[in-house]
C-alpha positions as CSV (number, residue, x, y, z in Angstrom):
1,M,10.0,-30.7,-59.7
2,K,8.3,-28.0,-61.8
3,S,8.1,-30.8,-64.3
4,A,6.7,-33.0,-62.5
5,M,4.1,-31.0,-60.8
6,M,3.0,-29.5,-64.3
7,F,2.5,-32.7,-66.4
8,P,-0.6,-34.5,-63.5
9,T,-1.6,-30.3,-63.9
10,V,-1.9,-31.1,-67.8
11,V,-3.1,-34.1,-67.5
12,A,-6.0,-33.2,-65.2
13,G,-6.8,-30.2,-67.5
14,A,-7.4,-32.2,-70.5
15,S,-9.7,-34.5,-69.0
16,V,-11.7,-31.7,-67.6
17,L,-12.3,-30.6,-71.1
18,Y,-12.5,-34.0,-72.9
19,A,-15.4,-35.0,-69.7
20,Q,-17.2,-31.8,-71.1
21,N,-16.9,-32.9,-74.3
22,P,-17.7,-29.4,-76.4
23,L,-18.0,-30.7,-80.2
24,S,-21.0,-32.7,-79.3
25,T,-22.4,-30.3,-77.4
26,E,-22.5,-28.1,-80.2
27,L,-24.2,-30.5,-82.1
28,K,-26.8,-30.7,-80.2
29,Q,-27.5,-27.3,-79.8
30,Q,-27.4,-27.1,-83.8
31,Y,-29.5,-30.2,-83.9
32,T,-32.1,-28.3,-81.3
33,G,-32.0,-25.1,-83.4
34,S,-32.6,-26.9,-86.8
35,E,-35.3,-29.1,-85.0
36,A,-37.0,-25.8,-84.0
37,N,-37.2,-24.4,-86.8
38,I,-38.0,-26.9,-89.2
39,I,-41.4,-27.2,-86.8
40,K,-41.7,-23.5,-87.1
41,S,-42.0,-23.4,-90.5
42,A,-44.0,-26.7,-90.7
43,E,-46.5,-24.7,-88.6
44,R,-46.7,-21.1,-90.0
45,M,-47.2,-22.7,-93.5
46,S,-50.7,-22.5,-94.6
47,E,-52.4,-25.7,-95.4
48,A,-52.7,-24.3,-98.6
49,D,-48.8,-24.2,-99.6
50,Y,-48.4,-27.7,-98.2
51,S,-48.4,-28.6,-101.5
52,F,-46.3,-25.8,-103.1
53,K,-43.2,-26.8,-104.9
54,P,-40.0,-24.9,-105.8
55,A,-39.8,-26.2,-109.1
56,E,-41.9,-28.4,-111.4
57,G,-40.7,-31.4,-112.6
58,N,-39.3,-34.6,-109.8
59,T,-38.7,-32.5,-106.5
60,R,-41.0,-32.5,-103.5
61,T,-43.7,-30.3,-102.4
62,F,-43.4,-28.6,-99.1
63,G,-45.5,-31.4,-97.5
64,Q,-43.6,-34.1,-98.7
65,I,-40.4,-32.4,-97.3
66,I,-41.9,-32.3,-93.9
67,G,-42.9,-36.2,-94.1
68,H,-39.4,-36.9,-95.4
69,I,-37.6,-34.8,-92.9
70,A,-40.3,-36.8,-89.7
71,D,-39.5,-40.6,-91.6
72,V,-35.4,-40.0,-91.8
73,Q,-35.3,-38.8,-88.2
74,L,-37.8,-42.2,-87.5
75,A,-34.8,-44.6,-89.1
76,L,-31.7,-43.0,-88.3
77,C,-32.8,-41.8,-84.2
78,P,-33.7,-45.7,-83.7
79,A,-31.0,-47.4,-85.9
80,A,-28.6,-45.3,-83.3
81,K,-30.5,-47.1,-80.9
82,G,-30.0,-50.4,-82.6
83,E,-34.0,-50.3,-83.0
84,Q,-35.2,-50.6,-86.5
85,K,-38.5,-48.1,-86.8
86,R,-39.7,-46.9,-90.2
87,G,-41.9,-43.2,-90.7
88,D,-44.5,-43.6,-93.5
89,A,-45.6,-40.1,-93.2
90,K,-44.1,-38.8,-96.6
91,Q,-46.3,-41.8,-98.3
92,T,-49.5,-41.5,-96.1
93,K,-49.8,-38.0,-94.8
94,T,-51.2,-35.8,-96.8
95,S,-52.4,-32.9,-94.4
96,K,-51.1,-30.6,-92.7
97,A,-52.1,-31.1,-89.1
98,D,-50.8,-34.8,-89.9
99,L,-47.5,-34.2,-91.3
100,V,-46.9,-31.7,-87.8
101,T,-47.8,-34.3,-85.7
102,A,-45.0,-37.0,-87.4
103,L,-43.1,-34.6,-87.5
104,K,-43.3,-34.0,-83.8
105,E,-43.7,-37.2,-82.6
106,S,-40.2,-38.7,-84.7
107,S,-38.2,-35.3,-83.0
108,E,-39.7,-36.3,-79.3
109,Y,-38.8,-40.1,-80.3
């Protein structure tokens, strides 16, 4: 009798844990934290430092990295919804204000 009652209890407990889905909750928290840090970094960097390159050669400037992040979000997130959308911030935006706006818009999408 005890084992007959134990199985439904275990199944009910497992279904409650499955419904909460701790993995997706954790991933959402990590994404939200990273997103906030990137936006804060973009806002705090001075306009003059948007052209900063960590090394000479084939590396992106800070502004190009921010544009790239905005463009990737506008490529991946719509794809998850079954939509085709592309950003052009990396190619067309150069000012801090435009890049921060593009980053925020892609994050909100």
